[in-house]
N, C-alpha and C positions, 0 to 999 in steps of 0.2 A: 504493500500500500504506500509505504514511504517512497519507494522507487517511482511509482506511478505519479505521485504528487510532485516529485522533483522533475519528472519528464514534462508534466503539464505546465509547471512553472517556467521551465526553460522554453517551452513552446510559446508561452504568453510573452516572454521577453523578446523572442524572435519576431513575433507578430507586431508587438508594440514598437520595436526598433525599426522594422520595415515601414510601418505606418508613419513614424516620425520622420524617417528619411524621405519618404514620398512627399510628405507635407513640406519639408524643407526645399525640395526640388520643384515644387509647384510654382507656376503651371508649366506643363510640358507639351500641351496641345491647345488648340483654340478653345475659348470659353463661350458657351451659349448664354445669351442674355434674353430672357423672355420678356417682351413688352406686351402687356395685355390690352393694347389699343392699336388701331391700324396705322400703317405707314403714313407719315405726314401729320399725325396727331401731336398734341403738345408733349405727351410722354415720349413719343418716338423721336421727335426733334431733340429733346433734351438728352436722350440716351445717345443719339448720334454725335452730339457735341462732346459728351463724356468719352465716347468711343475713341475719338481722335487723340486724346491725351492718355487715357487709362491703358489702352492696348499697348502702346510703346513702353510704358512704365513696367507693365507686367511681362513684356517680351513675347506676347501672344496676341493673336487677333481676337477681338470680341465679335462674335457672330450674332447679330440681332434676329430674333425669332418673334415676329408679330403674331400674336394669338388673340385676336379681338373677339368681342361678343359679350353680351350680358353685363354691360357696364364694367368690363374688365374682369369679371369673375371667372370666365372660361380660362383666360391666360393664367390667372392666379392659381387656379386648381391644377392646371398643367404643371406649373412650377412646383407646387406642393408635392406632387406625385412623381417628380423627377428624381433621378439618382442623386443622393447627397455626397457626391464624389469630388466636389470642388470645381466642377466644370459646368455647373448649372446655377446661374444667378438670375435675378429678375427685378423688375420695377414694381414697386408697391405704391399705391396712392390712397388718399382718403376713401375713394370709391371702393377699392378692392379690399382694404383692410380695416375700415371703420364703418362706412355706410352699409356695406354688405352684411356685416355682422349685426349691426343695429336693427336691420329690417328683415333679415331672412333667417328664420329659425331652422331652416333646412339647408343652410350653406354647407357645401361638401368639404369645406376646409375650415380650420380654425386659424384666424389671422395671426395668432401668437404661437400657439403650440405646434403648428405645422410648418413653421419657418424659423430659420436662423436669422435674427434681425441684425443687419450690418450697420447701416448709417442712413440718416437723412441726406438728401441731395440739396433740397432747397424748398422755399416757400414761394408761392405765386398767387396773387389775387385774381379773381375773375374780374371782368369789366362788364358793367351793365351798359349794353349798347341798344340803340333803337334804330328803326328805319329813319332815313333822313327827313322824310316829310311828316313824321308823327308829331302831333301837336303837343309836344312836351320837350322842354329844353333843360330841365333839371329833375332831380329825383322827386322833389315836392310836386312839381307840375305833372310828373308821371303818375304819382299817387292820386292826385286830384282827378286826372283823366280816368284812371282805373276805377275810382269810386263812382264816377259818373256813368260808367259802362260796365257793371259787374259781369265778369266772365267773358267779356268781349275781347280783351287783349290776350294775345297768345305769346308764349315765350318758348324758344327752342331749348332743348336739353340734349345731353348725350345719351339719353335713354331713361326709362322709368327707374327711379330710385338711384340714379347717378347723383354725384355731388352737385352738378349743375341743376338738376331737378330740385334737390333740397335747398339750394341757394335761392331758387325762385319761391319755394314753399315757405322758407323762413322770411323772405321779403314780404310775401303776402300776409303771413301771420302777424308780423310786427307792424305792418302798415294798415292792417284791417281792410285789405282789398281781396278781390277774387280775380286771379289771372289763370290762364289755362296752359298747361304744359303740352308741348308738341315734341315728341322724341324724334331725333335725327340720327342717322348712321355715321355722319361725318361732320366735323366742324366746318370744312370747306363749303358744304352745301348749305348749312344753316346760316353761315355768315352771308353767303350769296343771296339767300332768300330774304334775310333781314335788310340787306343793302337795296334790294329791289322791291321792298315793301310787301312781300308775300307773307311775312310774319312780322309782328310789331317789335319784339324785343328779344334779348338773349343775354344770359350770363355766360360770356365767352372767355375762353382761355386766351392769354396774351398773344402767343405766337400767331395764331390764325387771324386775329382781329386787328392787330396793330397796323398792318398795311392799309386796311380799309378805313381805320380811324384817321390815319395821317393823310389819306387821299380824300377825305371828306365824304366817303360813300356811306358811312354810318355815323351816328352821334354817340359819343361816350358821355354818360351821365354820372357814373360813379364807379369806384373800385371797391371790392368786397373785403379788403384788409382793414386793419385798424390804423394803418398809416398809409399815406399816399405812395403810389408806385413811382419809382425814380424815372421810369421811361414815360410816364404820363403825369408830370408834376402839377399840371394845371387842372387835372381831373380830381375832384374831391372824393373822399371816401363816403360810402353810404352812411357810415356811422356819424360823420359830421354834417350830413345832409338832412338830418331830421329823424334818423332811426338809430339813436344811441345804443351801442352794444351790438349792432349788427356786424357779423364777421363770418365769412365762409371761404376762407382761403384754401387753395389746393396745395398739398405738399406731395413731394415725391421722395422715394427712398429706395435703397437697394436691399434686397433680401435674398435668401437662399433656402433650399429645402432644409427642414429640421435634420439634425444629425450630421450636417456638413462639418468636417473637422474644424474644431475651434481655432487651430493655428492658421488655417486657410481663411476663415472668416476674419480673424484679427489682421491678417496681411491685407486683405481686400479693404478693410476699414481704414488701415493706415494709408494705403495708396489713395483712397478716395479723399481722405482729409487733406493730403498733400496736394492733390489735383485741384480740389475745391478752394484751396487757399491761394492759388496762382492768379495773378492779376488779369492775365488774358482770359482765363476761364471765368473769373468773376464778371468780366465785361461781356463775354459771349453769352453767359446766362442772363445777365442783366438786359441784354438786347431782346431776349425772349420774355422779359418780365419776371424773371426768377431771381430771388435773393439767395445766393449760395449759402447753404447752412449744413455743415457736417454735424454729426451727433454720435453719442455712444449708443450701444444697443439698449441700455436702460432708458435713455432719454427718448428713443424712438418708441419703446414699449409704452412709456407714460403718455406720449402723444396719441398713440393708437387708442389706449384705454379712455383717455379724456374725450376723444372724438366719438367713440362708440356711445358713451353716456350722453353726449350732447345730441347726437342725431336720433338715438333711441327715444329720448324725451320728445323731440319734435314729431317723430313718427307716431308716438302714442297720442299726442295732442291733436294731430291732424288726420290720423287714420291712413297715412301713407304706408303702402306695402310694396313688396317686390313685384307684384302683379301689374 
């Protein structure tokens, strides 16, 4: 029996040593990055900006795998069920890791237990935009217009129970208005429809809407963060425009499947922190309306838990579900 125990102990040391050596040599092949939204989306553009810096630092190509659908939940589930071998990472957002958990009791993954949390990438507000000929030039005028036509104003979202949907629902709840959500498959189409007046308003992500704002094809009435966006310094926050306490900013983070080796997760976190601190990366993300923010896994976990509680409360009060 003692001999068997010694053999098993020796084997465990061999396996542990091999694993540690493999982790130290990581990465030795391309790394897949699952983006749970389509090509050209806000999350996709952000990931491709990171790809340019992060890949060379790691010495391997980052291969982006777009798995869109169900407000990002399909891609998140794909990542959760991927091999925890250090060659599968992905992008998490409020939609996939907070809103989904808050609204869907049958979510096929747990946003914390099924992932190794790596780091935040950054924060970005939505921009409340309207059709150019809509009879409202401020948040207060929009609220007055919505109150005069209950249910008549439509707003585009990225899908039912997406964060863009909840941003609109929170706006309606806090302003005492009735506005109607219209789900879209892509930001490009929803912004086009807003600019051409086929839909009245939208809580849009920065990257797709900035060119339209700057060209005057849509009106920007407010941003959804607590402070003004550096790329739109003249656009007030909704909080300062008569709805104190309003906030619905989007965050993005890097995660991996649960049980990914801690040494690999720590290495990825260190590289991300280094990249996100570089001035050219800060400026590149700022141009997309993102404030670069790295974090520890514990800080990311706290952010997720806080947002789950916030959106679950809204869902309970408004009756919003994943349907």
